[in-house]
C-alpha positions in Angstrom: 5.7 -37.3 -16.1 8.7 -35.1 -17.0 6.2 -32.8 -19.1 3.9 -32.5 -16.1 7.0 -31.4 -13.8 8.0 -28.8 -16.4 4.4 -27.5 -16.8 4.3 -27.1 -12.9 7.7 -25.3 -13.0 6.6 -23.2 -15.8 3.3 -22.3 -14.0 5.1 -21.2 -10.9 7.8 -19.2 -12.8 4.9 -17.4 -14.6 3.1 -16.7 -11.2 6.0 -15.3 -9.7 7.0 -13.1 -12.6 3.3 -12.0 -13.3 2.4 -11.1 -10.0 5.8 -9.5 -9.1 5.4 -7.2 -12.1 1.8 -6.3 -11.1 2.7 -5.8 -7.5 5.6 -3.5 -8.6 3.2 -0.9 -9.9 2.8 0.2 -6.3 2.2 4.0 -5.8 3.8 3.6 -2.2 7.3 2.9 -3.9 6.9 4.6 -7.2 5.8 8.0 -5.9 8.8 8.2 -3.5 11.2 7.0 -6.2 10.0 9.8 -8.6 10.5 12.3 -5.9 14.1 11.1 -5.3 14.8 11.0 -9.0 14.0 14.7 -9.0 16.8 15.6 -6.6 19.8 17.8 -7.6 23.1 16.4 -8.6 24.7 12.9 -8.8 23.3 12.1 -5.3 19.9 11.5 -6.9 21.1 8.3 -8.6 22.5 6.9 -5.3 19.4 7.9 -3.5 17.3 6.0 -6.0 19.5 2.9 -5.7 19.6 3.1 -1.9 15.6 3.4 -1.8 15.3 0.3 -4.1 17.8 -1.7 -2.0 15.9 -0.9 1.1 12.5 -1.9 -0.4 14.2 -5.0 -1.6 15.9 -6.0 1.6 12.7 -5.8 3.7 10.4 -7.3 1.2 12.6 -10.2 0.2 13.9 -10.7 3.9 10.2 -10.9 5.0 9.5 -13.3 2.1 12.3 -15.7 2.9 11.5 -15.8 6.6 7.8 -16.7 5.6 8.9 -19.5 3.2 11.9 -20.9 4.9 11.8 -20.0 8.4 9.3 -20.0 11.4 6.8 -17.9 9.5 6.1 -20.8 7.2 3.3 -22.1 9.4 1.6 -18.8 8.8 1.2 -19.4 5.1 -0.8 -22.5 5.8 -3.0 -20.6 8.1 -3.9 -17.5 6.1 -6.2 -15.1 7.6 -9.8 -15.0 6.8 -11.0 -12.0 4.6 -12.9 -10.6 7.7 -9.6 -10.6 9.7 -7.8 -8.8 6.7 -10.6 -6.1 6.5 -10.2 -5.5 10.2 -6.5 -5.2 9.8 -7.0 -2.7 6.9 -9.2 -0.6 9.1 -6.8 -0.5 11.9 -4.0 0.4 9.6 -6.2 3.1 7.9 -7.1 4.6 11.4 -3.4 4.6 12.3 -2.5 6.4 9.2 -5.2 9.0 9.8 -3.6 9.8 13.2 -0.2 10.0 11.3 -1.6 12.5 8.9 -2.9 14.6 11.5 0.5 14.7 13.1 2.2 15.6 10.0 -0.3 18.4 9.5 0.3 19.8 12.8 4.1 19.9 12.2 3.7 20.8 8.4 5.8 24.2 8.9 8.6 22.3 10.5 8.7 19.7 7.7 8.6 22.5 5.1 11.6 24.2 6.6 13.5 21.1 7.1 12.9 20.2 3.4 14.0 23.7 2.2 17.2 23.5 4.4 18.2 20.1 2.9 17.6 20.9 -0.8 20.3 19.2 -2.8 21.8 17.4 0.3 20.7 13.8 0.0 22.3 11.1 2.1 22.4 7.4 1.2 21.2 6.3 4.6 17.6 8.1 4.5 16.4 6.7 1.1 17.4 3.2 2.1 15.5 3.5 5.5 12.6 5.1 3.6 12.3 2.1 1.2 12.7 -0.4 4.2 10.0 1.5 6.2 7.5 1.6 3.5 7.7 -2.1 2.8 7.7 -3.0 6.4 4.4 -1.1 6.8 3.1 -2.8 3.7 4.2 -6.3 4.2 1.3 -7.3 6.7 -1.3 -6.6 4.0 0.7 -7.8 0.9 -2.0 -10.5 -0.1 -0.7 -10.9 -3.6 2.8 -11.6 -2.2 1.5 -14.0 0.4 -0.3 -15.9 -2.4 3.0 -16.3 -4.3 4.9 -17.3 -1.1 2.3 -19.9 -0.4 2.6 -21.3 -3.8 6.3 -21.4 -3.5 6.2 -23.0 0.0 3.8 -25.7 -1.3 5.8 -26.4 -4.5 7.9 -29.1 -3.1 11.1 -27.3 -4.7 14.3 -27.3 -2.9 15.4 -24.6 -0.4 17.8 -23.1 -2.9 14.9 -23.0 -5.6 12.6 -21.4 -3.3 15.1 -18.8 -2.4 15.8 -18.0 -6.0 11.9 -17.8 -6.7 11.5 -15.4 -3.8 14.4 -13.1 -5.0 13.1 -13.2 -8.4 9.7 -11.9 -7.4 11.5 -9.1 -5.6 13.6 -8.2 -8.6 10.5 -7.8 -10.5 9.0 -5.8 -7.7 12.0 -3.3 -7.6 12.2 -3.3 -11.6 10.2 0.0 -12.0 12.5 1.7 -9.3 15.6 0.5 -11.3 14.0 1.8 -14.5 13.4 5.3 -13.0 16.9 5.3 -11.8 18.2 4.4 -15.1 16.1 7.2 -16.9 17.4 9.6 -14.2 21.0 8.7 -15.0 20.5 8.8 -18.8 18.4 12.1 -18.7 20.3 15.1 -20.4 21.1 18.2 -19.0 17.7 19.7 -19.8 15.9 16.7 -18.4 17.7 16.8 -15.2 17.3 20.5 -14.7 13.4 20.1 -15.2 13.4 17.3 -12.6 15.4 19.4 -10.2 13.1 22.4 -10.6 10.1 19.9 -10.0 11.8 18.6 -6.8 12.3 22.2 -5.5 8.5 22.9 -6.0 7.6 19.7 -4.2 10.2 20.6 -1.2 8.3 23.9 -1.0 5.1 22.2 -0.4 6.2 19.1 1.4 4.5 20.3 4.6 1.2 19.8 2.8 2.0 17.1 0.5 3.1 14.6 3.2 -0.1 14.5 5.1 -2.2 14.6 2.2 -0.7 11.5 0.7 -0.8 9.8 4.0 -4.5 10.6 4.4 -5.1 9.5 0.8 -3.6 6.0 1.6 -5.6 5.9 5.0 -8.9 6.7 3.1 -8.3 3.9 0.8 -7.6 1.2 3.4 -10.7 2.5 5.4 -12.9 2.3 2.3 -11.6 -1.2 1.4 -11.7 -2.4 4.8 -15.2 -0.9 5.4 -16.5 -2.3 2.1 -15.3 -5.8 2.9 -16.9 -6.0 6.2 
């Protein structure tokens, strides 16, 4: 019996680690992290950590609410695939509208980016990470699968909390790795990153709507194909 319990714990732990690592390879978080890493000066490292903290706070907070709070009931009534695909279509359509708005104000975005080169605050990256994960949480199906497994595991509340936190540590691991690489980069490496950041800033007015539109197209294609 003890062997069976250990096997179940090991399987649950392996699920948390594996899905957390795979889910961490998310362009929605890795791409902004690379952009922040290309910032000028020591503030880039703080921005990276703030961005990771924002993503961690929202993703972990949402997971804990679902596992421990009133959202636990939702895990036992997971939406049907048809509902998920409809939600993907709605999100995709909303992001198309956002992309259009960003395109219309692209000149303002480019001027704002140029004015703020080298001036990175700690609040904005934290909010950026939080907003990105808040937008992705409703369709985070792999995360929901892990949360459902944790909620149904019969573990204590403390163990469930630790498992959710462990998943989210794995999720932000690539962001922390990027921050570490940025901190350890030599003078030439930092100069190259900063030049890349300046080029990105000059084209921010076009890049931002293009990225949002690309995400919208992916959601629309996945949602449409699923229906």
